[in-house]
N, C-alpha and C positions, 0 to 999 in steps of 0.2 A: 504494500500500500504506500503510495507516494504522498508525502505531506503537502498540503496546500498552503503556500506561502501567504496567500491573501487572507486566510483565516488568522494566521499569526499576526499579520499587520493590523487586521481589524481588532483583534483582542488587545494588542498593545496600544492602539489608538484609544480604545475605551478605558483602559487602565490609566493611561496618561491623562485623559480628560477628567476622569473621576478624581484623581489625586489633586488636580488643579482646581476643580470646581467645588469639591466638598467643603474646603475651608471657607470659601466665599458664601456658600449656601448655609452653613451652620453658624457662622459668626455674624450675627446681625448688627451687633454694637461694636464700637471701637474698643480695642484692647487697651485697658488702662493700667493693668498690673505691670510694674516696672520689671519684675523678674521674667515674666513671660515675654515682654517686649524685647528685653536684652537677649533672652534665649533664642527667639525667632530671628533676631538680627544676626547672630553668629552661626546659624544653621547652614547657610550656603557656604561659608568659609570652611566650616568643619567637613562638610560633604566633599568639597573640592580637595581639601587636604587628604581626606581618607581615600579618594580615588587616585590622586596624583602620586602620593608617596610610594605605594607598591610599584607603580609603573616606572618610577625613577630607578628603583633598584633592579628592575628586570629589563631595562632598555638597552643596556650595554652588554659587551661580551663577558664582563666580570663585575662582581659586586664592588670590588675595590675601586675600579674606575668610576663606577656610579656614585659611590660615597664621596670620592674626591670631587667630582663634578657638582654634587649636591652641596658640599661644604663651600666650594668656590662660589656657587650661586647664592648661598646664604650670606657670605661675606660681601659680595657685590651688592646684593639687595639691601643689606644693613647699611652700606655706605650710600644708599639712595641713588644708585645708578638706574638708568632707564631699563625697561624690560628687554629691549633688544641687546643692550650691553650685557646684562646679566646672562641672557641666553648664549651670547657669543663667548663670554668668559667660561661658562660651564661646558659648552661644546669643545672649546679649545683645551680645557683642562682634561676632559675625557679623552680627547684625541691624543694629547701628549702622554698621558698615563698608559693608554692602550699601546702606543708605539714603544714606550719604555718596557712594558711587560712583554711585548712580542720580541723585542731585541734581547731581553734577558732570558727568554725561554729557549 
């Protein structure tokens, strides 16, 4: 039996719509609780970090070069460099570490 991709797309469309529509339908009044407001403010950042960090560690040939690139990116971001600069520094660091590791092996 061959799965129908259109059924999968339809189900995912419904799930995505419900996730976005239910909070609007259930919350009639403005949220005034400061704890809930601050919690909801940081949810997108936490989700982005939870999805990005594992990908960082598995995106290169070795975990060592990934960690070096991550640390370089953190340092560049802490020094308030632009997003492009941070990405270029991280990629450069990974490239250099990968070359050193290939040369050493």
